[in-house]
SEKEVO-826752 format. One record per residue (C-alpha): residue in three letters; z, x, y. Coordinates in pm, whole numbers, padded with zeros to 5 digits. Each point is the difference from the previous one (the first is absolute). Layout:
<site resn="Ala" w="Z" u="X" v="Y"/>
...
// end
This chain:
<site resn="Unk" w="-04030" u="03099" v="-01081"/>
<site resn="Unk" w="00343" u="-00079" v="00144"/>
<site resn="Unk" w="00089" u="00366" v="00041"/>
<site resn="Unk" w="-00337" u="00075" v="00166"/>
<site resn="Unk" w="00029" u="-00307" v="00221"/>
<site resn="Unk" w="00349" u="00095" v="00118"/>
<site resn="Unk" w="-00094" u="00364" v="00038"/>
<site resn="Unk" w="-00300" u="-00076" v="00222"/>
<site resn="Unk" w="00195" u="-00258" v="00201"/>
<site resn="Unk" w="00310" u="00215" v="00055"/>
<site resn="Unk" w="-00206" u="00313" v="00076"/>
<site resn="Unk" w="-00210" u="-00174" v="00264"/>
<site resn="Unk" w="00302" u="-00172" v="00151"/>
<site resn="Unk" w="00219" u="00312" v="00011"/>
<site resn="Unk" w="-00273" u="00207" v="00160"/>
<site resn="Unk" w="-00066" u="-00269" v="00261"/>
<site resn="Unk" w="00373" u="-00049" v="00071"/>
<site resn="Unk" w="00054" u="00375" v="00039"/>
<site resn="Unk" w="-00293" u="00024" v="00241"/>
<site resn="Unk" w="00130" u="-00292" v="00207"/>
<site resn="Unk" w="00359" u="00125" v="00019"/>
<site resn="Unk" w="-00094" u="00365" v="00058"/>
<site resn="Unk" w="-00249" u="-00076" v="00275"/>
<site resn="Unk" w="00249" u="-00224" v="00182"/>
<site resn="Unk" w="00277" u="00256" v="-00031"/>
<site resn="Unk" w="-00225" u="00277" v="00132"/>
<site resn="Unk" w="-00122" u="-00217" v="00287"/>
<site resn="Unk" w="00358" u="-00085" v="00090"/>
<site resn="Unk" w="00158" u="00340" v="-00046"/>
<site resn="Unk" w="-00275" u="00194" v="00174"/>
<site resn="Unk" w="-00045" u="-00277" v="00257"/>
<site resn="Unk" w="-00374" u="-00007" v="-00057"/>
<site resn="Unk" w="-00152" u="-00264" v="00226"/>
<site resn="Unk" w="-00280" u="-00014" v="00259"/>
<site resn="Unk" w="00244" u="00019" v="00292"/>
<site resn="Unk" w="00173" u="00314" v="-00115"/>
<site resn="Unk" w="-00083" u="00360" v="00085"/>
<site resn="Unk" w="00043" u="00172" v="-00333"/>
<site resn="Unk" w="-00041" u="00350" v="00136"/>
<site resn="Unk" w="00272" u="-00056" v="00261"/>
<site resn="Unk" w="00240" u="-00129" v="-00260"/>
<site resn="Unk" w="-00057" u="00297" v="-00225"/>
<site resn="Unk" w="00058" u="00251" v="00279"/>
<site resn="Unk" w="00304" u="-00175" v="00153"/>
<site resn="Unk" w="00307" u="00161" v="-00154"/>
<site resn="Unk" w="00224" u="-00260" v="00163"/>
<site resn="Unk" w="-00178" u="-00281" v="-00179"/>
<site resn="Unk" w="00266" u="-00188" v="-00194"/>
<site resn="Unk" w="00011" u="-00331" v="-00188"/>
<site resn="Unk" w="00232" u="-00129" v="00272"/>
<site resn="Unk" w="-00263" u="00086" v="00263"/>
<site resn="Unk" w="-00258" u="-00188" v="-00197"/>
<site resn="Unk" w="00247" u="-00287" v="-00031"/>
<site resn="Unk" w="00028" u="00008" v="00383"/>
<site resn="Unk" w="-00380" u="-00019" v="00031"/>
<site resn="Unk" w="-00009" u="-00303" v="-00224"/>
<site resn="Unk" w="00274" u="-00186" v="00190"/>
<site resn="Unk" w="-00154" u="00081" v="00338"/>
<site resn="Unk" w="-00342" u="-00112" v="-00121"/>
<site resn="Unk" w="00149" u="-00329" v="-00117"/>
<site resn="Unk" w="00214" u="-00065" v="00308"/>
<site resn="Unk" w="-00244" u="00095" v="00276"/>
<site resn="Unk" w="-00204" u="-00318" v="-00044"/>
<site resn="Unk" w="00304" u="-00232" v="-00005"/>
<site resn="Unk" w="00246" u="-00130" v="00258"/>
<site resn="Unk" w="00374" u="00063" v="00002"/>
<site resn="Unk" w="00087" u="-00334" v="-00162"/>
<site resn="Unk" w="-00239" u="00065" v="-00286"/>
<site resn="Unk" w="00134" u="00352" v="-00051"/>
<site resn="Unk" w="00357" u="-00133" v="-00013"/>
<site resn="Unk" w="-00102" u="-00274" v="-00246"/>
<site resn="Unk" w="-00171" u="00256" v="-00221"/>
<site resn="Unk" w="00309" u="00221" v="-00006"/>
<site resn="Unk" w="00229" u="-00287" v="-00093"/>
<site resn="Unk" w="-00219" u="-00093" v="-00298"/>
<site resn="Unk" w="-00011" u="00356" v="-00135"/>
<site resn="Unk" w="00249" u="00105" v="-00276"/>
<site resn="Unk" w="00300" u="00208" v="00101"/>
<site resn="Unk" w="-00105" u="00296" v="-00218"/>
<site resn="Unk" w="-00306" u="00045" v="00220"/>
<site resn="Unk" w="00135" u="-00076" v="00349"/>
<site resn="Unk" w="00275" u="00261" v="-00025"/>
<site resn="Unk" w="-00267" u="00271" v="00019"/>
<site resn="Unk" w="-00133" u="-00097" v="00344"/>
<site resn="Unk" w="00129" u="-00135" v="00331"/>
<site resn="Unk" w="-00172" u="-00186" v="00282"/>
<site resn="Unk" w="00182" u="00027" v="00335"/>
<site resn="Unk" w="-00070" u="-00233" v="00293"/>
<site resn="Unk" w="00002" u="00082" v="00373"/>
<site resn="Unk" w="00380" u="-00043" v="00005"/>
<site resn="Unk" w="00034" u="00280" v="-00259"/>
<site resn="Unk" w="00123" u="-00242" v="-00267"/>
<site resn="Unk" w="-00134" u="-00031" v="-00354"/>
<site resn="Unk" w="-00181" u="-00330" v="-00053"/>
<site resn="Unk" w="00230" u="-00069" v="-00296"/>
<site resn="Unk" w="00311" u="00100" v="00199"/>
<site resn="Unk" w="00078" u="00297" v="-00223"/>
<site resn="Unk" w="00179" u="00313" v="00117"/>
<site resn="Unk" w="-00243" u="00279" v="00080"/>
<site resn="Unk" w="00011" u="00325" v="-00200"/>
<site resn="Unk" w="00053" u="00328" v="00191"/>
<site resn="Unk" w="-00366" u="00101" v="-00012"/>
<site resn="Unk" w="-00111" u="-00337" v="00136"/>
<site resn="Unk" w="00260" u="00013" v="00282"/>
<site resn="Unk" w="-00122" u="00348" v="00086"/>
<site resn="Unk" w="-00369" u="-00103" v="00022"/>
<site resn="Unk" w="00042" u="-00337" v="00177"/>
<site resn="Unk" w="00027" u="00142" v="00359"/>
<site resn="Unk" w="-00280" u="00249" v="-00062"/>
<site resn="Unk" w="-00273" u="-00248" v="-00098"/>
<site resn="Unk" w="-00200" u="-00160" v="00285"/>
<site resn="Unk" w="-00366" u="-00078" v="00075"/>
<site resn="Unk" w="-00056" u="00357" v="00120"/>
<site resn="Unk" w="00164" u="00148" v="-00314"/>
<site resn="Unk" w="-00064" u="-00262" v="-00271"/>
<site resn="Unk" w="00075" u="00223" v="-00302"/>
<site resn="Unk" w="00282" u="00236" v="-00099"/>
<site resn="Unk" w="00208" u="00115" v="-00299"/>
<site resn="Unk" w="00341" u="00154" v="-00059"/>
<site resn="Unk" w="00202" u="00153" v="-00286"/>
<site resn="Unk" w="00370" u="-00091" v="00011"/>
<site resn="Unk" w="00266" u="00004" v="-00271"/>
<site resn="Unk" w="-00255" u="00056" v="-00272"/>
<site resn="Unk" w="-00218" u="-00294" v="00109"/>
<site resn="Unk" w="-00347" u="00036" v="00149"/>
<site resn="Unk" w="-00070" u="-00290" v="00236"/>
<site resn="Unk" w="-00341" u="-00094" v="00136"/>
<site resn="Unk" w="-00043" u="-00224" v="00302"/>
<site resn="Unk" w="-00285" u="-00176" v="00181"/>
<site resn="Unk" w="-00016" u="-00203" v="00321"/>
<site resn="Unk" w="-00222" u="-00308" v="-00048"/>
<site resn="Unk" w="-00114" u="-00277" v="00236"/>
<site resn="Unk" w="-00040" u="-00332" v="-00182"/>
<site resn="Unk" w="-00276" u="-00250" v="00076"/>
<site resn="Unk" w="00239" u="-00213" v="00211"/>
<site resn="Unk" w="00058" u="00297" v="00234"/>
<site resn="Unk" w="00350" u="00082" v="-00120"/>
<site resn="Unk" w="00084" u="00354" v="-00108"/>
<site resn="Unk" w="00191" u="00099" v="-00312"/>
<site resn="Unk" w="00089" u="00330" v="-00160"/>
<site resn="Unk" w="-00059" u="00038" v="-00372"/>
<site resn="Unk" w="00188" u="00261" v="-00207"/>
<site resn="Unk" w="-00024" u="00111" v="-00362"/>
<site resn="Unk" w="00247" u="00226" v="-00180"/>
<site resn="Unk" w="-00122" u="00265" v="-00245"/>
<site resn="Unk" w="00319" u="00016" v="-00206"/>
<site resn="Unk" w="00311" u="-00214" v="00011"/>
<site resn="Unk" w="00333" u="00085" v="-00154"/>
<site resn="Unk" w="-00006" u="-00058" v="-00375"/>
<site resn="Unk" w="-00382" u="00018" v="-00027"/>
<site resn="Unk" w="-00199" u="00306" v="-00095"/>
<site resn="Unk" w="-00321" u="-00074" v="00184"/>
<site resn="Unk" w="-00161" u="-00259" v="00217"/>
<site resn="Unk" w="-00289" u="00016" v="-00242"/>
<site resn="Unk" w="00200" u="-00241" v="-00216"/>
<site resn="Unk" w="-00013" u="-00278" v="00258"/>
<site resn="Unk" w="-00366" u="00064" v="00068"/>
<site resn="Unk" w="-00070" u="-00021" v="-00370"/>
<site resn="Unk" w="00206" u="-00318" v="-00032"/>
<site resn="Unk" w="-00183" u="-00162" v="00286"/>
<site resn="Unk" w="-00331" u="00102" v="-00154"/>
<site resn="Unk" w="00088" u="-00152" v="-00338"/>
<site resn="Unk" w="00140" u="-00312" v="00167"/>
<site resn="Unk" w="-00321" u="-00052" v="00194"/>
<site resn="Unk" w="-00256" u="00111" v="-00255"/>
<site resn="Unk" w="00129" u="-00130" v="-00337"/>
<site resn="Unk" w="-00162" u="-00346" v="00035"/>
<site resn="Unk" w="-00336" u="00167" v="00057"/>
<site resn="Unk" w="00057" u="00245" v="-00286"/>
<site resn="Unk" w="00107" u="-00277" v="-00237"/>
<site resn="Unk" w="-00297" u="-00217" v="00093"/>
<site resn="Unk" w="-00241" u="00293" v="-00040"/>
<site resn="Unk" w="00144" u="00092" v="-00341"/>
<site resn="Unk" w="-00014" u="-00360" v="-00124"/>
<site resn="Unk" w="-00358" u="-00044" v="00121"/>
<site resn="Unk" w="-00106" u="00328" v="-00161"/>
<site resn="Unk" w="00186" u="-00097" v="-00321"/>
<site resn="Unk" w="-00188" u="-00331" v="-00016"/>
<site resn="Unk" w="-00333" u="00176" v="00051"/>
<site resn="Unk" w="00085" u="00262" v="-00264"/>
<site resn="Unk" w="00111" u="-00273" v="-00241"/>
<site resn="Unk" w="-00333" u="-00182" v="00012"/>
<site resn="Unk" w="-00194" u="00328" v="-00010"/>
<site resn="Unk" w="00193" u="00119" v="-00308"/>
<site resn="Unk" w="-00045" u="-00335" v="-00172"/>
<site resn="Unk" w="-00372" u="00003" v="00075"/>
<site resn="Unk" w="-00037" u="00349" v="-00149"/>
<site resn="Unk" w="00225" u="-00057" v="-00301"/>
<site resn="Unk" w="-00137" u="-00343" v="-00093"/>
<site resn="Unk" w="-00332" u="00141" v="-00117"/>
<site resn="Unk" w="00166" u="00277" v="-00200"/>
<site resn="Unk" w="00232" u="-00255" v="-00160"/>
<site resn="Unk" w="-00297" u="-00209" v="-00111"/>
<site resn="Unk" w="-00168" u="00308" v="-00147"/>
<site resn="Unk" w="00323" u="00095" v="-00178"/>
<site resn="Unk" w="00039" u="-00341" v="-00165"/>
<site resn="Unk" w="-00365" u="-00001" v="-00105"/>
<site resn="Unk" w="00036" u="00348" v="-00151"/>
<site resn="Unk" w="00303" u="-00113" v="-00199"/>
<site resn="Unk" w="-00190" u="-00304" v="-00130"/>
<site resn="Unk" w="-00284" u="00224" v="-00115"/>
<site resn="Unk" w="00248" u="00234" v="-00168"/>
<site resn="Unk" w="00123" u="-00304" v="-00197"/>
<site resn="Unk" w="-00356" u="-00068" v="-00115"/>
<site resn="Unk" w="-00113" u="-00268" v="00246"/>
<site resn="Unk" w="-00342" u="00123" v="00111"/>
<site resn="Unk" w="-00088" u="-00330" v="00170"/>
<site resn="Unk" w="00201" u="00091" v="00311"/>
<site resn="Unk" w="-00198" u="-00012" v="00327"/>
<site resn="Unk" w="00147" u="00063" v="00344"/>
<site resn="Unk" w="-00298" u="00051" v="00233"/>
<site resn="Unk" w="00012" u="-00360" v="00129"/>
<site resn="Unk" w="00350" u="00063" v="00136"/>
<site resn="Unk" w="-00136" u="00264" v="00240"/>
<site resn="Unk" w="-00294" u="-00194" v="00145"/>
<site resn="Unk" w="00168" u="-00011" v="00341"/>
<site resn="Unk" w="00056" u="00375" v="00011"/>
<site resn="Unk" w="-00251" u="00268" v="00089"/>
<site resn="Unk" w="00185" u="00322" v="-00082"/>
<site resn="Unk" w="00028" u="00261" v="-00274"/>
<site resn="Unk" w="00244" u="-00212" v="-00204"/>
<site resn="Unk" w="-00252" u="-00285" v="-00005"/>
<site resn="Unk" w="-00271" u="00239" v="-00122"/>
<site resn="Unk" w="00239" u="00131" v="-00263"/>
<site resn="Unk" w="00067" u="-00357" v="-00120"/>
<site resn="Unk" w="-00372" u="-00073" v="-00044"/>
<site resn="Unk" w="-00050" u="00332" v="-00179"/>
<site resn="Unk" w="00295" u="-00093" v="-00219"/>
<site resn="Unk" w="-00168" u="-00331" v="-00092"/>
<site resn="Unk" w="-00325" u="00178" v="-00078"/>
<site resn="Unk" w="00181" u="00247" v="-00223"/>
<site resn="Unk" w="00193" u="-00275" v="-00180"/>
<site resn="Unk" w="-00313" u="-00205" v="-00057"/>
<site resn="Unk" w="-00184" u="00293" v="-00157"/>
<site resn="Unk" w="00305" u="00089" v="-00205"/>
<site resn="Unk" w="00030" u="-00357" v="-00127"/>
<site resn="Unk" w="-00365" u="-00007" v="-00104"/>
<site resn="Unk" w="00030" u="00338" v="-00169"/>
<site resn="Unk" w="00310" u="-00106" v="-00194"/>
<site resn="Unk" w="-00158" u="-00327" v="-00107"/>
<site resn="Unk" w="-00315" u="00180" v="-00115"/>
<site resn="Unk" w="00204" u="00257" v="-00188"/>
<site resn="Unk" w="00205" u="-00261" v="-00185"/>
<site resn="Unk" w="-00307" u="-00206" v="-00075"/>
<site resn="Unk" w="-00176" u="00309" v="-00133"/>
<site resn="Unk" w="00292" u="00081" v="-00230"/>
<site resn="Unk" w="00000" u="-00356" v="-00132"/>
<site resn="Unk" w="-00376" u="-00003" v="-00053"/>
<site resn="Unk" w="00001" u="00335" v="-00175"/>
<site resn="Unk" w="00289" u="-00110" v="-00221"/>
<site resn="Unk" w="-00183" u="-00318" v="-00097"/>
<site resn="Unk" w="-00316" u="00193" v="-00079"/>
<site resn="Unk" w="00194" u="00246" v="-00215"/>
<site resn="Unk" w="00141" u="-00272" v="-00223"/>
<site resn="Unk" w="-00333" u="-00087" v="-00161"/>
<site resn="Unk" w="-00090" u="00349" v="-00129"/>
<site resn="Unk" w="00365" u="00054" v="-00090"/>
<site resn="Unk" w="00001" u="-00313" v="-00217"/>
<site resn="Unk" w="-00319" u="00120" v="-00171"/>
<site resn="Unk" w="00161" u="00340" v="-00057"/>
<site resn="Unk" w="00303" u="-00157" v="-00163"/>
<site resn="Unk" w="-00219" u="-00213" v="-00230"/>
<site resn="Unk" w="-00204" u="00305" v="-00095"/>
<site resn="Unk" w="00322" u="00191" v="-00076"/>
<site resn="Unk" w="00122" u="-00277" v="-00226"/>
<site resn="Unk" w="-00331" u="00005" v="-00191"/>
<site resn="Unk" w="00003" u="00379" v="-00019"/>
<site resn="Unk" w="00351" u="-00001" v="-00148"/>
<site resn="Unk" w="-00106" u="-00250" v="-00266"/>
<site resn="Unk" w="-00304" u="00206" v="-00100"/>
<site resn="Unk" w="00163" u="00343" v="00021"/>
<site resn="Unk" w="00222" u="-00072" v="-00303"/>
<site resn="Unk" w="00268" u="00228" v="00137"/>
<site resn="Unk" w="-00214" u="00311" v="00050"/>
<site resn="Unk" w="00031" u="00010" v="00380"/>
<site resn="Unk" w="00294" u="-00232" v="00058"/>
<site resn="Unk" w="00190" u="00263" v="00201"/>
<site resn="Unk" w="-00285" u="00054" v="00246"/>
<site resn="Unk" w="-00071" u="-00373" v="00028"/>
<site resn="Unk" w="00366" u="-00068" v="00065"/>
<site resn="Unk" w="-00007" u="00240" v="00294"/>
<site resn="Unk" w="-00303" u="-00178" v="00137"/>
<site resn="Unk" w="00175" u="-00336" v="-00044"/>
<site resn="Unk" w="00309" u="00127" v="00185"/>
<site resn="Unk" w="-00220" u="00115" v="00288"/>
<site resn="Unk" w="-00179" u="-00336" v="00007"/>
<site resn="Unk" w="00329" u="-00191" v="-00006"/>
<site resn="Unk" w="00129" u="00219" v="00282"/>
<site resn="Unk" w="-00312" u="-00076" v="00204"/>
<site resn="Unk" w="00037" u="-00372" v="-00075"/>
<site resn="Unk" w="00360" u="00003" v="00122"/>
<site resn="Unk" w="-00104" u="00168" v="00325"/>
<site resn="Unk" w="-00271" u="-00258" v="00063"/>
<site resn="Unk" w="00238" u="-00290" v="-00073"/>
<site resn="Unk" w="00260" u="00132" v="00240"/>
<site resn="Unk" w="-00257" u="00064" v="00273"/>
<site resn="Unk" w="-00118" u="-00359" v="-00032"/>
<site resn="Unk" w="00361" u="-00113" v="00032"/>
<site resn="Unk" w="00025" u="00154" v="00347"/>
<site resn="Unk" w="-00068" u="-00265" v="00270"/>
<site resn="Unk" w="-00316" u="00058" v="00200"/>
<site resn="Unk" w="00165" u="-00102" v="00326"/>
<site resn="Unk" w="00364" u="00041" v="00101"/>
<site resn="Unk" w="00076" u="-00371" v="-00022"/>
<site resn="Unk" w="-00188" u="-00023" v="-00330"/>
<site resn="Unk" w="-00118" u="-00350" v="00081"/>
<site resn="Unk" w="00275" u="-00142" v="-00226"/>
<site resn="Unk" w="00249" u="-00277" v="00063"/>
<site resn="Unk" w="00339" u="-00010" v="-00171"/>
<site resn="Unk" w="-00053" u="-00338" v="-00164"/>
<site resn="Unk" w="00175" u="00065" v="-00335"/>
<site resn="Unk" w="00363" u="00038" v="-00103"/>
<site resn="Unk" w="00146" u="00266" v="-00230"/>
<site resn="Unk" w="00345" u="00038" v="-00150"/>
<site resn="Unk" w="00107" u="00359" v="00058"/>
<site resn="Unk" w="00267" u="-00024" v="-00271"/>
<site resn="Unk" w="-00251" u="-00104" v="-00267"/>
<site resn="Unk" w="-00250" u="00263" v="00117"/>
<site resn="Unk" w="00243" u="00292" v="-00034"/>
<site resn="Unk" w="00126" u="-00125" v="-00335"/>
<site resn="Unk" w="-00358" u="-00017" v="-00130"/>
<site resn="Unk" w="-00069" u="00354" v="00121"/>
<site resn="Unk" w="00317" u="00122" v="-00168"/>
<site resn="Unk" w="-00115" u="-00142" v="-00333"/>
<site resn="Unk" w="-00356" u="00133" v="00039"/>
<site resn="Unk" w="00110" u="00357" v="00067"/>
<site resn="Unk" w="00261" u="00023" v="-00278"/>
<site resn="Unk" w="-00228" u="00179" v="-00253"/>
<site resn="Unk" w="-00079" u="00277" v="00248"/>
<site resn="Unk" w="00366" u="00030" v="00095"/>
<site resn="Unk" w="00089" u="00042" v="-00367"/>
<site resn="Unk" w="-00256" u="00277" v="-00050"/>
<site resn="Unk" w="00159" u="00207" v="00282"/>
<site resn="Unk" w="00356" u="-00109" v="-00078"/>
<site resn="Unk" w="00042" u="-00134" v="00356"/>
<site resn="Unk" w="00260" u="-00263" v="00087"/>
<site resn="Unk" w="-00105" u="-00284" v="00231"/>
<site resn="Unk" w="00265" u="-00214" v="00168"/>
<site resn="Unk" w="-00067" u="-00313" v="00203"/>
<site resn="Unk" w="00264" u="-00136" v="00237"/>
<site resn="Unk" w="-00096" u="-00350" v="00113"/>
<site resn="Unk" w="00271" u="-00245" v="00106"/>
<site resn="Unk" w="-00251" u="-00277" v="00074"/>
<site resn="Unk" w="-00097" u="-00267" v="-00249"/>
<site resn="Unk" w="-00319" u="-00063" v="00195"/>
<site resn="Unk" w="-00158" u="00188" v="00291"/>
<site resn="Unk" w="-00315" u="-00167" v="00131"/>
<site resn="Unk" w="-00259" u="00169" v="00221"/>
<site resn="Unk" w="-00325" u="-00114" v="00156"/>
<site resn="Unk" w="-00294" u="00197" v="-00135"/>
<site resn="Unk" w="-00367" u="-00018" v="-00086"/>
<site resn="Unk" w="-00089" u="-00014" v="-00367"/>
<site resn="Unk" w="00154" u="00283" v="-00200"/>
<site resn="Unk" w="00000" u="00258" v="00279"/>
<site resn="Unk" w="00369" u="00091" v="-00019"/>
<site resn="Unk" w="-00020" u="00077" v="-00371"/>
<site resn="Unk" w="-00215" u="00303" v="00072"/>
<site resn="Unk" w="00241" u="00120" v="00268"/>
<site resn="Unk" w="00304" u="00019" v="-00227"/>
<site resn="Unk" w="-00204" u="00116" v="-00299"/>
<site resn="Unk" w="-00135" u="00294" v="00203"/>
<site resn="Unk" w="00343" u="00094" v="00139"/>
<site resn="Unk" w="00173" u="-00031" v="-00339"/>
<site resn="Unk" w="-00264" u="00198" v="-00188"/>
<site resn="Unk" w="00005" u="00264" v="00270"/>
<site resn="Unk" w="00376" u="00036" v="-00055"/>
<site resn="Unk" w="-00057" u="00017" v="-00377"/>
<site resn="Unk" w="-00262" u="00272" v="00043"/>
<site resn="Unk" w="00234" u="00234" v="00188"/>
<site resn="Unk" w="00327" u="-00074" v="-00178"/>
<site resn="Unk" w="00072" u="00270" v="-00264"/>
<site resn="Unk" w="00091" u="-00083" v="-00357"/>
<site resn="Unk" w="00353" u="-00136" v="-00028"/>
<site resn="Unk" w="-00001" u="-00103" v="00369"/>
<site resn="Unk" w="00077" u="-00331" v="00163"/>
<site resn="Unk" w="-00183" u="-00257" v="00211"/>
<site resn="Unk" w="00198" u="-00257" v="00199"/>
<site resn="Unk" w="-00141" u="-00319" v="00153"/>
<site resn="Unk" w="00200" u="-00231" v="00225"/>
<site resn="Unk" w="-00052" u="-00308" v="00217"/>
<site resn="Unk" w="00212" u="-00091" v="00300"/>
<site resn="Unk" w="-00039" u="-00230" v="00294"/>
<site resn="Unk" w="00020" u="00131" v="00355"/>
<site resn="Unk" w="-00025" u="-00281" v="00254"/>
<site resn="Unk" w="-00331" u="-00175" v="-00048"/>
<site resn="Unk" w="-00152" u="00254" v="-00236"/>
<site resn="Unk" w="00036" u="00134" v="-00353"/>
<site resn="Unk" w="00050" u="00372" v="-00048"/>
<site resn="Unk" w="-00117" u="00136" v="-00336"/>
<site resn="Unk" w="00089" u="00360" v="-00087"/>
<site resn="Unk" w="-00152" u="00208" v="-00279"/>
<site resn="Unk" w="00178" u="00333" v="-00047"/>
<site resn="Unk" w="-00079" u="00276" v="-00249"/>
<site resn="Unk" w="00155" u="00333" v="-00096"/>
<site resn="Unk" w="-00316" u="00205" v="00041"/>
<site resn="Unk" w="-00062" u="00300" v="00228"/>
<site resn="Unk" w="-00044" u="-00209" v="00315"/>
<site resn="Unk" w="-00253" u="00065" v="00275"/>
<site resn="Unk" w="00014" u="00256" v="00286"/>
<site resn="Unk" w="00134" u="-00167" v="00315"/>
<site resn="Unk" w="-00318" u="00076" v="00195"/>
<site resn="Unk" w="-00211" u="-00189" v="-00257"/>
<site resn="Unk" w="00207" u="-00318" v="-00036"/>
<site resn="Unk" w="-00238" u="-00198" v="00221"/>
<site resn="Unk" w="-00316" u="00169" v="-00128"/>
<site resn="Unk" w="00046" u="-00123" v="-00358"/>
<site resn="Unk" w="-00108" u="-00348" v="00115"/>
<site resn="Unk" w="-00339" u="00129" v="00116"/>
<site resn="Unk" w="-00301" u="-00060" v="-00231"/>
<site resn="Unk" w="-00083" u="00292" v="-00235"/>
<site resn="Unk" w="00302" u="00200" v="00117"/>
<site resn="Unk" w="00194" u="00197" v="-00258"/>
<site resn="Unk" w="00285" u="00244" v="00047"/>
<site resn="Unk" w="-00040" u="00367" v="-00091"/>
<site resn="Unk" w="00209" u="-00059" v="-00312"/>
<site resn="Unk" w="-00239" u="-00273" v="-00119"/>
<site resn="Unk" w="-00348" u="00147" v="00022"/>
<site resn="Unk" w="-00088" u="-00049" v="-00363"/>
<site resn="Unk" w="-00129" u="-00332" v="-00124"/>
<site resn="Unk" w="00245" u="-00021" v="-00285"/>
<site resn="Unk" w="00311" u="-00012" v="00220"/>
<site resn="Unk" w="-00120" u="-00081" v="00347"/>
<site resn="Unk" w="-00259" u="-00275" v="-00042"/>
<site resn="Unk" w="-00259" u="-00027" v="00271"/>
<site resn="Unk" w="00209" u="-00117" v="00294"/>
<site resn="Unk" w="-00090" u="-00367" v="00039"/>
<site resn="Unk" w="00295" u="-00187" v="-00152"/>
<site resn="Unk" w="00243" u="00037" v="00288"/>
<site resn="Unk" w="-00279" u="-00046" v="00257"/>
<site resn="Unk" w="-00087" u="-00338" v="-00155"/>
<site resn="Unk" w="00368" u="-00091" v="-00014"/>
<site resn="Unk" w="00047" u="00090" v="00367"/>
<site resn="Unk" w="-00292" u="-00214" v="00119"/>
<site resn="Unk" w="00094" u="-00293" v="-00221"/>
<site resn="Unk" w="00357" u="00001" v="00130"/>
<site resn="Unk" w="-00132" u="00019" v="00358"/>
<site resn="Unk" w="-00217" u="-00308" v="-00066"/>
<site resn="Unk" w="00322" u="-00182" v="-00093"/>
<site resn="Unk" w="00161" u="00101" v="00331"/>
<site resn="Unk" w="00229" u="00247" v="-00173"/>
<site resn="Unk" w="00060" u="00372" v="-00007"/>
<site resn="Unk" w="00010" u="00272" v="-00266"/>
<site resn="Unk" w="00157" u="00341" v="00040"/>
<site resn="Unk" w="00115" u="00296" v="-00209"/>
<site resn="Unk" w="00321" u="00202" v="00026"/>
<site resn="Unk" w="00139" u="00294" v="-00192"/>
<site resn="Unk" w="00331" u="-00077" v="-00168"/>
<site resn="Unk" w="00303" u="00218" v="00069"/>
<site resn="Unk" w="00055" u="00066" v="-00369"/>
<site resn="Unk" w="-00368" u="00064" v="-00072"/>
<site resn="Unk" w="-00299" u="-00219" v="-00057"/>
<site resn="Unk" w="-00208" u="-00237" v="00212"/>
<site resn="Unk" w="00089" u="-00350" v="00116"/>
<site resn="Unk" w="-00278" u="-00240" v="00101"/>
<site resn="Unk" w="00124" u="-00287" v="00214"/>
<site resn="Unk" w="-00209" u="-00317" v="00034"/>
<site resn="Unk" w="00090" u="-00262" v="00262"/>
<site resn="Unk" w="-00161" u="-00344" v="-00027"/>
<site resn="Unk" w="00075" u="-00299" v="00227"/>
<site resn="Unk" w="00145" u="-00313" v="-00159"/>
<site resn="Unk" w="-00243" u="-00265" v="00112"/>
<site resn="Unk" w="00140" u="-00255" v="-00245"/>
<site resn="Unk" w="00357" u="-00131" v="-00032"/>
<site resn="Unk" w="00165" u="00125" v="-00317"/>
<site resn="Unk" w="00157" u="-00236" v="-00245"/>
// end
């Protein structure tokens, strides 16, 4: 949002500032105004910035008296007055300066019958004009096209222009900048609201609604916000119905599954070993189906699960219990399990026995993929106000592009498509949602020396002893 906001603001402001400056420069340089004959200026080869400067001074002085003209000259900076001279009826400069050669040459030639003349002397082009002020006194005004040490009289004209126009330019640019600022903020504010709502939905919060924030607007962004709410509402209903359907179907499947298991037990008793192999396959399939149903029922229907963390669990005791429970399976595969835990007691807020399933799923997943003779390492450390539990194996790891996908329900990597090694893709999904309900985070990373490391971060809501 910030980049878009700044981009819109700076783009509008720069375009407006360029238009303001360019138009003023063109108006000044081409002398475009209602009192000017543009065609005459274009055809007059003698037209020079100094001549234009003369026009400006004459236009300013003709409506003033001699005292006012003298006062104006005394208040002007020296860098500007050295480019023009005003001579009184006694042929003296009003500022008592010595007259340049060109001015001395033109002074006797200018009179009411010949009010305008020019001369080129010693590399300087001098323009002169006889003017009668409003108090009846006559003066002669001269401008010099190029003085010694200066390349062009255009410099002084340009300086005078900037000196006179910069307050107007600055004011115009600031006013346009203020207008562009509020316009950019108005445009970007709606997009920012949509962006935040989209991020909330991506995190799983389908209750987000933003239409009420655009009630005062009647534009396309407002329509987009209401369409967004409509889409989110339908999506929320569809997700709720889907989860409810999965739960209902899973519940309904348990009854016939229980009957099937009872019938299998009776069939094994009556078969007297004649079809034990076939019945065992059926039992394995039934157990597999029972595990799937149990794990589906363990998934929360809504993102918040409707649970409160009103119990306390000792993480140290939990991991020690899991270590003891998994020892027989470790022995069968000749896998070494090490637990590094420097804490005598590590208490966490939880709900019931939810965290047991998290670490059991992660640990058994590591056991499943660790080859015979491999190693599994578990560790606990404290980072600020949270515990970080790491479970690392020496298995084949997971492709980098699939590290986030393994926490999705029913997802299995290409190397784990068979039921025997890959399960059915619910263990890590349940672990991820359970950790999220505790305000924590779970992630997977490939180890540099091979294998996968699952990192679980859980906040310490209770002071440790």
